[in-house]
C-alpha positions in Angstrom: 31.8 17.2 2.5 31.8 20.5 0.5 34.1 21.2 -2.3 34.6 20.1 -5.9 34.2 16.3 -5.8 36.3 14.3 -8.4 33.1 13.9 -10.4 32.3 17.6 -10.3 35.8 18.5 -11.5 35.6 16.0 -14.3 32.2 17.4 -15.2 33.7 20.9 -15.7 36.6 19.6 -17.8 34.8 17.0 -20.0 31.0 17.2 -19.8 28.9 16.9 -22.8 27.1 20.2 -23.4 23.7 18.5 -23.4 22.3 15.6 -21.4 22.7 12.1 -22.7 19.6 9.9 -22.9 20.2 6.4 -21.6 18.1 3.4 -22.4 18.0 2.1 -18.8 18.8 2.9 -15.2 21.4 0.2 -15.2 23.3 2.0 -18.0 22.9 5.4 -16.5 24.3 4.3 -13.2 27.0 1.9 -14.5 29.9 4.0 -13.0 28.4 4.4 -9.5 30.8 2.8 -7.0 30.8 1.8 -3.4 31.7 4.7 -1.1 30.1 7.4 -3.3 28.0 10.3 -1.9 24.5 10.3 -3.5 22.0 13.2 -3.3 18.4 12.0 -3.8 15.3 14.1 -4.5 11.9 13.5 -3.1 9.8 14.1 0.0 8.5 10.9 1.3 7.2 9.0 -1.7 6.4 12.1 -3.6 9.0 12.9 -6.3 11.2 10.0 -5.4 13.4 8.8 -8.3 12.1 5.2 -7.7 13.6 3.5 -10.7 17.1 4.8 -10.2 17.1 3.9 -6.5 15.7 0.5 -7.3 18.5 -0.1 -9.7 21.1 0.8 -7.0 19.4 -1.8 -4.7 20.3 -4.5 -7.3 23.9 -3.4 -7.6 26.8 -4.9 -5.5 27.8 -1.6 -3.9 28.0 -0.6 -0.3 29.1 2.2 2.1 27.0 4.9 0.4 26.5 8.4 1.9 23.0 9.5 1.1 21.8 13.1 1.2 17.9 13.1 1.3 15.1 14.5 3.3 13.9 11.0 4.4 13.8 7.3 3.3 10.2 7.2 2.0 8.0 4.3 3.1 8.8 0.6 3.7 9.6 -1.3 0.5 9.9 1.8 -1.6 12.6 4.3 -2.6 15.6 4.7 -0.3 14.1 2.2 2.1 15.3 -0.5 -0.3 18.9 0.6 0.2 18.4 0.8 3.9 17.1 -2.8 4.0 20.0 -4.0 2.0 22.4 -2.2 4.4 24.0 -0.3 1.5 23.9 3.0 3.4 26.9 3.8 5.6 25.8 7.4 6.5 22.5 9.2 6.0 22.1 13.0 6.1 18.4 13.6 6.6 15.8 15.6 8.5 13.0 13.0 9.2 12.7 9.4 10.1 9.1 9.3 11.3 7.4 7.7 8.3 9.5 4.6 8.1 9.7 2.3 11.2 12.6 0.3 9.7 14.6 3.6 9.3 14.2 4.4 13.0 14.7 0.8 14.2 17.9 0.3 12.1 19.4 3.6 13.3 18.7 2.7 16.9 20.4 -0.7 16.3 23.5 1.0 14.9 23.2 -0.2 11.3 24.2 3.2 9.9 25.3 6.7 10.8 22.7 9.4 11.0 23.5 13.1 10.6 20.2 14.6 11.5 19.7 18.0 9.9 16.8 20.5 10.0 14.9 20.3 6.8 15.4 23.9 5.7 19.1 23.7 6.6 19.4 20.5 4.6 17.7 22.1 1.6 20.0 25.2 1.8 23.1 23.1 2.3 22.4 21.3 -1.0 21.5 24.5 -2.9 24.5 26.3 -1.6 26.8 23.3 -2.5 25.5 23.5 -6.1 25.9 27.3 -6.1 29.6 27.2 -5.0 29.0 28.6 -1.5 31.0 26.6 1.0 29.2 27.5 4.2 26.6 29.9 5.6 25.2 31.1 9.0 21.6 30.3 10.1 19.6 30.9 13.2 18.1 27.4 12.8 19.2 25.0 15.6 20.9 27.5 17.8 20.7 26.4 21.5 19.8 22.8 20.5 21.9 19.7 20.1 22.2 20.6 16.4 24.6 23.4 17.4 25.7 22.1 20.8 26.5 18.6 19.7 26.0 15.3 21.5 23.5 13.8 19.1 24.1 10.1 18.8 25.4 9.7 15.2 26.1 6.0 15.5 25.0 3.4 18.0 26.9 0.1 18.7 26.2 -3.1 20.6 22.8 -3.4 18.9 21.8 0.0 20.3 23.0 -0.5 23.9 25.6 2.2 23.7 26.7 5.2 21.5 29.8 4.9 19.3 29.8 8.4 17.9 28.3 11.7 18.9 27.9 14.9 16.8 30.3 17.7 17.6 29.7 21.3 18.7 29.3 23.7 15.8 30.7 27.2 15.5 28.3 29.9 16.4 28.6 33.7 15.9 26.7 36.8 17.0 25.6 38.9 14.1 23.6 42.1 14.6 22.8 41.0 18.2 21.5 37.5 17.3 23.2 34.1 17.5 23.8 32.1 14.3 25.1 28.6 13.6 27.7 27.9 10.9 26.6 25.2 8.5 28.8 23.7 5.8 27.3 23.1 2.4 26.9 19.7 0.7 27.9 18.3 -2.7 27.6 14.7 -4.0 29.3 12.5 -6.5 25.9 11.5 -8.0 22.5 13.1 -7.8 19.3 11.2 -8.6 16.1 13.2 -9.3 12.6 12.6 -10.6 11.0 15.1 -13.0 7.8 15.2 -15.0 9.1 16.4 -18.3 12.6 16.9 -19.9 13.8 18.1 -23.2 16.8 16.4 -24.9 19.1 19.1 -23.7 18.3 18.3 -20.1 15.9 21.0 -19.1 13.5 19.7 -16.4 10.0 20.5 -15.3 8.6 19.0 -12.0 4.9 18.5 -11.3 3.1 19.8 -8.2 4.7 19.4 -4.8 6.9 16.6 -6.3 9.4 19.4 -7.0 10.5 19.5 -3.3 14.2 18.5 -3.0 14.7 17.6 -6.6 16.0 20.9 -8.0 18.4 21.1 -5.0 19.7 17.6 -5.5 20.2 18.3 -9.2 22.3 21.3 -8.4 24.7 19.7 -6.0 25.6 16.6 -7.9 28.8 15.9 -9.8 26.8 13.6 -12.2 23.1 14.3 -12.1 20.8 11.6 -13.4 17.1 12.4 -14.0 14.3 9.9 -14.5 11.4 11.5 -16.3 7.9 10.7 -17.4 8.1 12.5 -20.8 11.0 13.5 -23.1 10.4 16.2 -25.7 12.5 18.1 -28.3 14.3 21.3 -27.4 11.9 24.2 -27.8 8.8 22.3 -26.9 9.1 23.5 -23.3 8.4 27.1 -22.6 11.5 28.7 -21.2 9.5 30.2 -18.3 8.2 26.8 -17.3 11.7 25.2 -16.7 12.6 24.6 -13.1 16.0 23.0 -13.5 18.1 24.3 -16.5 20.0 21.8 -18.6 23.4 22.8 -17.3 22.7 20.9 -14.1 21.6 17.6 -15.8 24.0 15.0 -17.3 21.9 11.9 -17.9 18.2 11.2 -18.6 16.2 8.0 -18.5 12.5 7.5 -19.3 11.3 4.4 -17.5 8.3 2.5 -18.8 6.5 2.4 -15.5 6.2 4.4 -12.3 4.6 3.1 -9.1 4.2 6.5 -7.4 2.4 5.1 -4.3 0.4 7.6 -2.2 1.9 7.6 1.2 -1.0 9.0 3.3 -4.2 9.0 1.3 -6.5 11.6 3.0 -9.9 12.4 1.5 -12.6 14.9 2.1 -15.7 13.3 3.5 -17.8 16.2 2.6 -18.7 17.1 6.2 -17.1 16.9 9.6 -13.5 16.4 10.6 -12.0 13.1 11.7 -9.9 13.6 14.9 -8.0 10.5 16.0 -8.2 9.2 19.6 -10.7 8.2 22.3 -13.8 10.2 22.8 -12.2 12.3 25.5 -9.0 12.7 23.5 -11.0 13.9 20.5 -13.0 16.4 22.6 -9.8 17.8 24.1 -8.0 18.0 20.8 -11.0 19.7 19.1 -11.0 22.3 21.9 -7.3 23.0 21.2 -7.8 23.1 17.5 -10.8 25.5 17.6 -8.8 27.9 19.9 -5.8 27.8 17.6 -8.1 28.6 14.6 -8.9 31.9 16.4 -5.3 33.0 15.7 -5.9 33.0 11.9 -6.6 36.5 10.5 -7.7 37.7 7.1 -5.0 37.4 4.4 -2.5 35.7 6.7 0.2 33.3 5.3 0.3 30.4 7.8 2.4 27.3 8.2 0.7 24.3 10.0 2.9 21.6 11.4 2.1 17.9 11.1 -0.3 16.2 13.5 -2.9 18.3 15.4 -2.0 21.6 13.7 -2.9 20.2 10.3 -6.5 19.9 11.4 -6.8 23.6 12.1 -7.5 24.4 8.4 -10.8 22.6 8.7 -12.1 25.1 11.2 -11.3 28.4 9.4 -14.4 30.4 9.0 -15.5 30.5 5.4 -15.5 34.3 5.5 -11.8 34.3 6.3 -9.2 34.0 3.6 -6.0 32.4 4.9 -3.2 31.0 2.7 -1.6 27.9 4.1 2.0 27.1 3.4 3.5 23.6 3.4 7.3 23.4 3.6 7.5 20.8 0.9 6.6 23.5 -1.6 3.0 24.8 -1.6 1.7 28.3 -0.8 -2.1 28.3 -1.0 -2.8 24.7 0.1 -6.5 23.7 -0.1 -8.7 21.1 1.5 -8.2 17.3 1.2 -9.4 16.0 -2.2 -12.6 14.1 -2.8 -12.3 10.4 -3.7 -11.0 10.0 -7.2 -9.3 13.4 -7.2 -6.2 12.5 -5.2 -2.9 13.2 -6.8 0.4 11.5 -5.7 2.3 14.7 -6.9 0.3 17.0 -4.6 0.8 16.4 -0.8 1.4 18.4 2.3 4.2 18.2 4.9 2.4 15.2 6.6 2.5 13.4 3.2 -1.3 13.7 3.0 -3.1 14.3 -0.3 -4.2 17.9 -0.6 -5.5 20.4 -3.2 -4.6 24.0 -4.0 -6.7 27.1 -3.9 -6.9 29.9 -6.5 -3.7 31.9 -6.4 -1.6 29.1 -5.1 2.1 28.7 -6.0 4.5 25.8 -6.1 8.2 25.8 -5.5 11.2 23.9 -4.2 12.1 23.2 -0.6 14.8 25.8 -0.4 12.5 28.5 -1.6 9.9 27.3 1.0 12.3 27.8 3.9 13.5 31.1 2.5 9.9 32.3 3.0 9.9 30.9 6.6 13.3 32.1 7.7 12.9 35.4 6.0 9.7 36.3 8.0 7.3 36.1 5.1 5.0 33.6 6.8 3.2 35.4 9.6 2.2 32.5 11.8 3.5 29.0 12.5 1.5 26.4 14.5 3.4 23.4 15.8 2.8 20.4 18.1 4.8 19.9 21.2 6.1 17.1 23.5 7.2 19.6 26.2 7.3 23.3 26.8 9.3 25.1 29.5 8.3 28.2 31.5 10.9 30.1 29.4 9.2 29.2 26.2 11.6 26.4 25.1 10.1 23.8 22.9 10.9 20.1 22.6 9.0 18.1 19.9 11.3 15.9 17.8 13.1 13.2 19.8 12.9 10.9 22.8 16.6 9.8 23.0 17.1 6.0 22.6 13.4 5.4 22.1 11.8 7.5 19.4 13.7 9.5 16.8 11.2 11.0 14.4 13.4 13.9 13.4 12.7 17.6 13.5 11.7 18.0 9.9 11.1 21.7 9.4 10.2 22.5 13.0 13.6 24.0 13.9 13.5 26.3 10.9 10.0 27.4 11.8 10.7 28.3 15.4 13.9 30.1 14.3 11.9 32.4 12.1 10.5 35.9 13.0 6.9 34.7 12.7 4.5 34.2 15.6 4.9 30.6 17.0 1.8 29.0 18.5 2.2 25.5 20.1 -0.8 23.2 20.4 -0.2 20.4 23.0 -2.2 18.2 25.3 -1.5 19.4 28.8 -0.3 16.1 30.1 0.7 12.6 28.8 -1.1 10.3 31.2 0.2 11.4 34.6 3.3 13.1 33.1 3.3 16.9 33.1 4.4 18.5 29.9 4.5 22.2 30.9 7.7 22.2 32.9 10.3 24.3 34.7 12.9 23.0 32.2 12.4 20.6 29.2 14.0 17.2 29.9 13.9 16.3 26.2 16.3 17.8 23.6 15.1 21.2 22.4 13.6 22.1 19.1 14.1 25.8 19.9 15.3 28.0 22.8 12.8 30.6 24.0 10.7 30.4 20.9 7.1 29.8 22.0 4.8 32.9 21.8 1.5 31.2 22.7 0.7 27.7 24.1 -2.7 26.3 23.7 -3.8 23.2 25.7 -7.2 21.7 26.5 -7.0 23.5 29.9 -6.1 27.0 28.8 -4.0 29.5 26.9 -0.5 30.7 28.1 1.1 33.8 26.8 5.0 33.9 26.9 5.4 37.4 25.7 4.1 39.1 28.9 6.3 39.4 32.0 6.7 35.7 32.6 4.5 32.8 31.5 0.9 34.0 32.0 -2.5 32.1 31.9 -4.7 34.4 29.8 -7.6 32.1 29.0 -9.1 29.1 30.8 -11.3 26.4 29.4 -14.9 26.4 30.3 -15.5 24.1 33.4 -11.8 24.1 34.4 -10.5 25.8 37.6 -7.1 27.3 38.2 -6.2 24.7 40.8 -6.7 21.9 38.3 -4.2 23.6 35.9 -1.7 24.1 38.8 -1.9 20.4 39.7 -1.1 19.4 36.1 1.7 22.0 35.6 5.2 21.7 37.0 6.2 25.3 36.7 4.6 28.3 38.3 2.7 30.7 36.1 1.0 34.1 36.5 -2.8 34.5 36.0 -3.8 37.5 33.9 -6.0 40.1 35.6 -8.1 40.0 32.5 -8.4 36.2 32.4 -11.2 35.1 30.1 -12.9 31.9 29.0 -11.0 30.2 26.2 -12.2 31.3 22.8 -13.5 28.9 20.2 -14.4 29.3 16.5 
């Protein structure tokens, strides 16, 4: 899919040397045809070019290849094209927020090229930068590199029509890497806050996410914006996407901008979902995980249980939370009336920022992660093996949430802590070998369950802490694999 598309070549030869302002989305997209590849900015509902996508949903075009992180929520954004069966192939990292997305994929309605979030961001950035391919550690040892992911189902989901193929890998400086080809598109659709008439763009809050990357990789880039100003009215240092990447601008009269997961601060206490016993177990896990946070750390918290850890950080400890959709210095949930649809975390929850926070695009976010600039990552898990393998993104044929940024996180040099309930009913989750597809191969440093803490960096998996009131025999009965017991075994810490 990489290379100069016909539109990109035409852009070089005959583009206007400033963006053209169009009166409507229909006019701006009049030359979009069936079979085109379209890159779309946004992360969930945040930063989605809603008016441009809605216009495509009204057009008689089919067989589109879409490059996007996800399909937003039901009835909004790319979900409209999905429901109209206008999408032939989708290159994305996450399905979890849209039940129709997952259901239609499992029925065989479209092809899915599932791609780790950071890899997807970099593939788009590299495509726009003229870099045809690159090597990354993300996905090594998983079906992303080994192949055999069901790209397309048939017979209403009863069998698989097409599987992904094995990717080239290479050892570089003693470590294994996966070759990924970059992405370009015929059209790119982005959402910005402000534009000047040359085409310079500014994004607002975490709504930046994939938008600058989509703008870069498109043959024809169309931006919908909330405000258009004269050249010179935007400070040069404020501009996120320079005008050379932007061809067309529209200024819609309305924006819906629905908040996907409104989450508010109640002023006191933390709401943990589940039954009374489940809440008790999860709080025990969360309080232990919070003990891993040290003064001045940069920390990434995965969606689900890890997100709650931020509520248990001692007030005397300064920790800077990173969210892979483009925030470093994420603050608590907002109070009612202070929520902002342009400021969300990786779980699409409304958040705030702290003093000293910074905002950036998704490629920059994963550069921090892969480059080892984030000291700690806390993730959820479906299964963990005795070797430290992690599975947390798919139950084949049943549940396909997507890996989001998890594969990038566990491929990074940071410390990886997994928070996981020890069993799922009567099913053991700490195993000799993961039975679900892997997120990462030998990546877990520390596993925290409601029963205890397991260290994978000693000589073999070792129980180092045990929950108050739990005995070792109980842990053994609920664990498939054998494990060592530390000579200095202690009661599980809690903040």
